[in-house]
Structure formats: structure tokens, C-alpha cells
N, C-alpha and C positions, 0 to 999 in steps of 0.2 A: 882509475884505481880506487877512488872513494866509493864509486858505485859497486865495485866488486867487493870491497870490504863490508859495505852495508848489506849486500846480498848474502855474504857468508854469515854475517851476524844474524840476519833474519832466519836463515836456514837452521842455524844452530839453535836459536830460540824456539822455533817451531818444532824441531826435533826433540828438544828438551820437554816441551809440553806434551807432544804426542806420546813420548815414552812414559810420561807420568802415569798413564792409565795402568801400565804394567807394573810400575814401581809404586807400591803402597807404602805408607809410612806415617809417622806422626806429623802433624801440621808443621812442627818446627824443622822437620827434615826438608821442607820446601821453603823455608825462610819466613814462615808465618809466626810471629812472636806475639802472643796474646797477653795483654796486661803489662804490668811494670815490675812485678816481683820475680826474682829468679826461681827456677825450678829446683827440685831436689836432684839427686844423682841420676836417677833413671826416668824422672818425670812420670812417676806412677805412684799409686797409693802405697806401694810397698816401700817407698822411701821413708814412711813413718816406721820407726824402729819396731820390729817384732811382728808387724802385720804380714800375713801370708794370703796368697790368692791361688786358687786352683780351679781348673775347668774340666768338665766332661762334655765333649761335643758329640752329638748323635746325628749322623748323616747316613741314611740308609735308604736304598731303593729310590723311588720317585717322590715319596711323600713324607719322609721323616727328616725334619730339619729343626732340631731343638737341642736342649742341653741344660747344664747346671754350672753355675759359678758360685764358689764358696769364698767368703772373706773371713779369715780367722784373726781375731784381735791381738792375740799374743801367743807365744809358744807354750805357755803353761796350761794348767787346767782352768779353762775360762769359767766353769761353773763354780769352782772353789775360789777363784780370784776374779770376781765380776768386774766389768769396766763401766764407769759412768757413761750413760747414753741418753739420747733423746730422739724423738721422732717428730717431724713436721709434715703435715698433710697439705700439699699444694692443691690437689683435687682428689677426692676420695673414692673415685670409681675404680676400686681395685681390691685386692685381697692380701693385705700385709698381716700375715699371721703372727701372733705374739706381740702385737703393737701395744695393746692396752696395759700389759704388765710393765713394759718398758716405760710407758708414760706415767704409770702410777708410782713405780719404785725408783725410776731414774737410773736403771742399770741394765746391762746386757750380760747374759750368762751362757750363751752358746755362740758358735759361729753363725754368721749371717749367710743364708743361702738364697740365691736368685734362680728362678726357673720359669716355666710357662704356667699360665693360669690354672690349668686343670691338673698340674702336678704338685701343687702345694701340699696336699695331704701326704703324698709319698715322701716328700722332702721333710716334712715335720716328723714323721715317724723315724726316718733315717737319722735325723739329728738327735732325737730322743734316745734311740738305741746307741748311737755313738757316745753320747754323754753318760748314759748309765754304765757303759762298758769301761769308762776311764777309771784308772786307779785312783782311789780316794772317794769315789762316788757310790760305793757299794750300798749305802743306806739311803740314797737319794730316792724320793718318791714323787717328786714333781719337777718337771723341766719345762721351761718356757722357750720353745724353739721359735726362732724368728726367720720367717720365709717371705720373700718378696717375689713379685711376678709381673710379667707383661704377657699379653696375648699374641702368640706367634702363629695364630691359626690361618693366616693367609698363605704362608709357605709350608706350614707343618700340619700334619694330621693330628691336631691337638686332641681330638676326641679319642684317638687311639691310646692316649695316656702312656706314651712309650718310655718316659723317664722312670727308672726303677730306684729302689733304695740303694742298690749297689752303685748306681751312677752318682748318687749324692755322696755316699761315703767315699767314693773314688776321688771326687772333687775336693773333699775335706782333707783326706789323708795325703793327697799329693800336692796340697797347697804349698807354695814356696815363697820365699822373700825376694825372688828374682823379679826383674822387670815384668810387668803384667803383659801377657799376650792379649792383643786387642783385635777387634774386628768381628768377623763372622765366626765366633767361637763361643763355647759354653752357653750361657743363658741368652747370648746375643745371636745365636746361629740362625734363627728364623725371624728376626725382627726387621721392622721397616721404619725409617726415620726421614721426615720431610719428603716422602715419596721415593727415597733412595734406600739402599741397603744400610740398615742400622747395625748395631752390635754392642760389643763391650768397648768402652773407652776409659782411659785413666790419665791423670795428670797430677802434678804436685807443685807446691810452692814452699819456699824456705824463707823465714823472716830473718832480717839482719840480727847479728849477735846482740846489738844494743836494745833490740826489741824482744829478746829471749832466745832467738835462734830456732824457734819452733818450726816443725814441719806440719804441713797440712796436705793431705792426699784425698783425691776424689776418684771414685769408680762409678761408672754409669752403665745402665742397660737401656739403650735408646730404642724407643718404639712409639714415637709420637710425631705430631705434625705442626705446621704453622707456616711461617715465611722465613726461610733460611737466611741467616746472616752469619758471616764469618769475619771476625775481627772488625765488625761494623760495616763490612761490604755487603750490599744487597744481592747476594748470590742467587737466591730463589727468584727474585724479580728478573734479574739478568738472564737466567736460564728459562724464564717464563714457566716455572714450575713451582707453584706455591698455593696455599690454601685460598680458596675463592677465585682462583684463576679459571677453574672449571667447576661451575656450580653443580653439574650433574654427577661428576665422578669424585669430587674432592671428599676426603674423609681424614680429618686430622687426629682421629682417636688412636689409642693404642697403649699409652702409658710410658713413664720413665721412672726407673728406680735409681736413686742417687745415694751412694754411701760415702760419708765423709769421715776420715780418721785424722787424729792429730795427737802429737805427743805433748801438747800443752796441758798443764794441770787444770782441768776444767770440771765443774760440777754439771749436773744434768740441766740446770737452768740456763747456763751459758752455752751448753751444747745445743740446746733448742734454739737459742739465738743464732748460732752458727748455721743450724739446719735451715732456718728461714732464709738466710742469705744465699744458700745453694740454689733456691728457686730464682734468685736474681740472675745467677749464672745461666740457668735454663732460658730465662727471658731474653738474655743478651744474644742467644743463638737464634731467636725468632720463635721459640716454642710458646704456645698460647694456653697450655693446660686446658685443653678442650673438654667439653662435657663428658665424653666417653674415655678420657685419659686418666689413669690412676697415677698421680705424680707424688711420690713419697721420698722423703729424705730421712736417712738414719745416720746420726752422728755419734761418734764415740771417742773417748780419750784413752790412750794406752799408757799414760803416765802412771808409774807404779805408786806414786804418792797419793793417788786418788782412787785406787782400786778398793773394791768392797769385798771383804772376806765373807765366805758363806757361813761359817760357823764361829763367829766371834764370841768370846766369853765376856766381852765388855758391853755395857749398855750405852756407852757414848763413844764417839770417835772424833779425833782431831785430824784434820787434813789441811794441806796447803793448796789453795787454788788461786787462780789468776783473778785479779781485780777487774771490775767492770771497765775501768778506764783503760785497761790494756787490751781490750777486745777488738778494737777497730782494725788493727793490722790483720788479725785472724779473719775478720769478716771479709776484708779485701782478698786475702789469700783463698778463702773458700769460693768466692765469686769467680775469681780467675781460674782456679783449678777445675771447677765444675764446667765453666764455659769451654775450656780447652779439652776436657775429657770428652765432652759431647762432640766437639769437632774431630777429635782423634778417632772416635768410634766410626765416624763417616769416612775419614781418610783411610782408615785401616780395613774397613769392610770390603768384601769382594762380592761380585755378582753371584746371586744364588737363584737356582730354579727349584721348584718344589711342587707341592700339592696341586693337583688339577691343572698342571702345566703352567702355573703361575711362575713369573720370573721377576725378580727385582734387581735392577741394575745398580751397580756401585756408583757412588758419586763420581761423575766424569771429571777427573782431575785435569785432563787435557783442555777442558772447557773452563774449569773453575780457576785455574792458576792465572790465565790472562785477565780474568775479571778482578782477581785480587791484586794483580799488578796495576790495573787501571785505577783502583781505589787506594793505591799506596799501602796495601796490607802486607806486601812481601818486603821484608826488611833487609834481605841480603840476596 
């Protein structure tokens, strides 16, 4: 009887793992709890009040596998009510358009758009046109559009430059505060991460009330390599698929865009400190910020107390911002949310075939879950 019970248990467990390949979801859906802080309601960047995210996904024929992801900081006119922001460059092999003005002035005045490397110009023009067309911006003559990218040229006909201004505007105007759609969508449609299908991932953390109750959300576009770890488990090594495991064919390049949003009242200096911690989250997944990887972090605060009016009649301003001593919980929240967002991008992505017959397999959850069980990374 004991042997029969054990056999039934083993069959049930194997069936659970086998069906995992068909059932994609966030890491937490499979019992993987990363970090110690609780998530927000949807465990995505849109848990930060007012933040909206929209995608345009372009899959056509045998070789178009690309798209656009837009992050809108608040529901108002972002140009008229700019948000404090900062940028940190983990490795600068990339094209983060609009970065120098954000670094210089410490604020963001447009939605953030993510796309592929050769579609940055189209995205910039679309953001400019969108901003100029907004009510209240009739006399505006300069717009600092912020566009990030990764190179999806392995799966996508990137030279065809298939992303249009209409695609960008569609992502912006259809952005929603609902739970972020993750995986092989939007700007993550054609990306590759740790040798598996990458994509868009998101996660959030909420601080306890006694620490302010602030939300921190992360959204990533994953297209990079290294030695995959999930909640500390050496998944890449166990799967025998990791950087330097094959010196002939390994290539860890590609880039990772990370966007961090918070409702904590922060100035650009402390937002830059938060942005630096996001790279720690990337490192915890085994990412190495390789020579050819453009790894950028954009961090912004949505808190109305620290917004920057476009046309203020005052020559000074008084704002309430968080003290340095209160930053450490936000640092931890950023690290955890970034790490989990990257893992979610892998868990949610699906196998994609594309240009020149290339095919990138989704992370094999049926093989990964037993590894995580082995290393006690599955909590339920």
C-alpha cells in the first residue's frame, strides 16, 4: 500500500512538472517566492499608483518578431507635470535616447518607450508628436523623448525597421493600469535571455506602513546572458546551458532595459541611488553586463509632492522628500522587484521562431521546477 501511495505521488509530481511547460505564469504561481518583502496587488509596476503600461506586438510572416512597450508615469500631462527621474548606466553599449537631459535636469517629461535598436528614431518622433498634440502643449518647442532598446536581430528582421510611429502611439494610448502582460510581447517579442526566450517581465514590492507603505515596481526588457540563477538556485549550471559552457557558440550580449517606478517622494539624487540597486537585482539572476550588453536603469517617482511644473512662475520651490536614512528599505525593494521581474520574463515567455529559421525555446519549466525543488527554492 505504501509503495502504491508513493507511486501515485511520483506520477502526480511528474505530471505537474510536465504540464508546467504548457502553463506559463509568474514565478510565484509555481511557489517561487523571491526575497522577503511582500508584493503589491498585481506584482507588477502598475501597482505604483498612476503608472500605466501598454504594448504593441508585431509578429508577421517568418521574420518580423518585434514590438513596443510604453510606460506612462501618471495619467496627467507628463510634460506639464514632470516627474523626478534618474538614469544609471550599468554598461553603456546601447542607445538610450534622451538620457543626457534626464541626467542633467533630474526629471522626465514624456512616457518611456522601449523597442528594438533600429527603431529608436521612429519611437522618438512618435513621442514628440504625441506630446505636442496634448492639450496645454500648444506652445511647446522642445521635447525630450526617452527611448530605450535592445537588439532583437536574432529572431527579428531588425534591418527592415518594421516598427512604425503608429505602433508607438498605439502602445502609449492603450496603456493601462491593469496587471502588466509579460513574456513574448511588446518590446520583448524577439528577445533572448540566458539562451532562452526572454521578454517583458514585471514585479513589485510594498513596504510596511511603519516604513511609509511605499510601492516600488520594476519592468524589464530582457535580452542578455550570463549564468542563470533563480532565487539562488544554479539553474543554468544544472541545465548545462550557461556562458562559457560552450566557448565557440556562447554570446552573452544583447542588453537589458530596467524601469523602476515608486510612489515614494524622492528627488533625482536618491532615484539614482535606487537605479544603481536595480543592477544588483540583475546580478542576482546571474547576468554579467557583458561587453556588448547595454544595461540601463531608468527610475522615477510618481509622488505628486515632488513633481516639477513646466511653467512655474516661482524662482524657488519647496518639496518634501524622503531622508537618506529612510532609503534602505527602498533599495531592498528595488533589488527584489528587479530580480523577480527578470525571472518573470523568462517564466512567461513562450517559444518563438523567426528570421532565417532561428528558434529560441522558452525556459523549460518542466526541467527547471525540479531543480528549484532540489535547492529548496519552491516554498509551497
